[in-house]
C-alpha angles and dihedrals in degrees: 000000000000089000090049095048088049094053091044090055090054088052093048091050090062090069098046128086103251132154117244094254093050092047093051093045092052092044089058091047088057092048091056093054091050095039120037096223136155091208137024133170133188114207134185118228114225117173097316096325125102120214121196111236100176133353139189126199092007129112114274090244092067090080089058096053135077128212125219105220095216093052091056114056096200092053091045092054091049092050090056096041125102096201139029112296126213115200121213109256089232096044114140091221110112118244110240090221098052111141093015100087108122095217099044121006096204102038096094090060089067131065109303141141120271137177140161140190124211108225108219131174115195090346094306118118108236099165150324135254115207131185130190131190129184090219109080092210097045095108099045097100093048107101124217093245093057090051093050092048089049094049092048091051091046091051093049087050095052091045095048090052090048093053092044089050090050095050092047090050093047092047089050092052094044089049091052089046089049089051092048093049089046093052090045090052091050092050087049094052091043095252095180122091101244122202142079100208122120091254094057091045090055088050093051090048091053090048092052091049097048104034099074094045098076091221126141111268128203111202114201130185146114126290114288093009091122106263092151092053091052088050089052093047089052091051094046091050094047131089086252095065094110090057126071126282108212123197125211120181104212092191091062093052117100111212089244093064101026097089093049091047097054100034107021130228142243128240112283095013089129139345112303095022095123096160141015114279128187119226128232094264089054095044089049095057111144091013139064131287117204114206105198119196090011090172088071095060111123114257092234092059097049101081091054089049088049092054091048090054096044100041101025089232132120128193119204116227107271094014123126098209137050128238126220114236134181107211136152113216125212114181127187135192139175092202130093092259096190090057090048089055090046093052093046097248095115127035114252094217093054089046092056092044089054098042098068089120124010125202119188118206110214118235117244092251088065092055103038090151087071094059095090093049093048090043089055094049093049090046090055090046091052090047092054095045096045093042093239137150122253115322120215136183120222116225091250091053090048090052093051091055092047095055098044119109094226099207085176090051119203094346090057088048092053094050093045094053091047090053093050092048090052093046092048095048090065106122096358115138115246111272093015123125116270114213118201116216128184088256093065090070089080114199093022135252121282111248094014105130113205118238111271093016127102128333104300132125091285096053102126135133114288114248112257119274122251121229107282096036099283116130121241114240109237119225113272094248092054091050090050092050090047093051091048093048088054093049092048095046092049091048095050092045091048089052093047095245096314103139095187093057090044089054093050091050087050093049095242138120112257091241092052094050091051090051092048093046089049090052090048093051094247095123 
């Protein structure tokens, strides 16, 4: 019975979640119950070399050695055997562990009992199991069937550990690859929050404050301002950064599939539901779920989302039980969400549940000083994507970008620069510099007032005409001063004479704006 129980323990370990070291240690414990030995060793076979995986009764340095099968006659015999082998106690073959017994370094050089089992899986040798006893008659009562069963189970244990290790290594490698791909994709999409203006510094400070809190965040801002980048930054600075960030565009979810997409469904819940499918809330368990354009979420789905946020539970469509989930929710909208609530298009209770912390993303017109930095980033991205040489902006093109209204914000700036780079690259030799001029914009920019026309930021006195009708080109510093005067006048007028608000919209400190205005003769 003890032998049977020991073999059963080895078999049961094959179905348990054990690490390799624990599995091998428990295997040798079972060997000692079946075979009364003073020393035992489990080894992995690797192209003629035997590598100890676990040992009992042997010196610690055994686990740091390797044994060439051909150099050790007993090991070589075991490697070519198809069944367990018992060596005669008085054999002349040297023992590979002679001098390595923990209790007596020289005992294995004398007469002793020795046996070994080749570990084979589908006929292929994967390792050896050896046992030694100082008593020459120690193994006489161990029958061949028991040794065969022990060898088979030991082989299965080693193979199981090898497969688990291989899977863990593969999973770790794939995880690292996935992380690299994710970071590369984020770099490709411009995942960083670019800008040095006071408005962007305030935004970064808010992200640093709210990110570690695990609270629900409502991100507001105009279309193209960068709400998704803010959500990514919040997740990256949170304690959940090692878990997934899932994105759901609520505006792209028809009411007929929105519930299944968010909460999942069970097989047969509706026509076409051929298998169980987890929803985004369930898949994001432990991580973060970003609900973009939350203002577009169908009213019929909003109560179920509210329950999931309040109770931390989701129920798949067609299921009769709920599942616990631990998800941080970030929501974003470009709508006036309070107005949507007042007009009955968005539930007030869900709004209050989402509006725990609000982060407002400033529009591009309120951080114009970031436009040159953003333009340089997008020019470089366009250069890399189109395979061009260096891309440069002329002062006139930069001025045109600076005075545009940018109703589409950063996304519109990105699209405009890609279009300009594409147009400017026409006919340019490969590798040569690409120079962006105002003409490359094409149809023009919304809100960009041409110099000398209308009352925009560029409304300044035109330079005097030369004889013959040609205009005289003013010095560069005068053109820069004229452009700055126009920007300041436009900002002050837009904020009804409030210089502090004008300074914020220009991305400047108020005192710096006063000094600049005084130098330009505006105060």
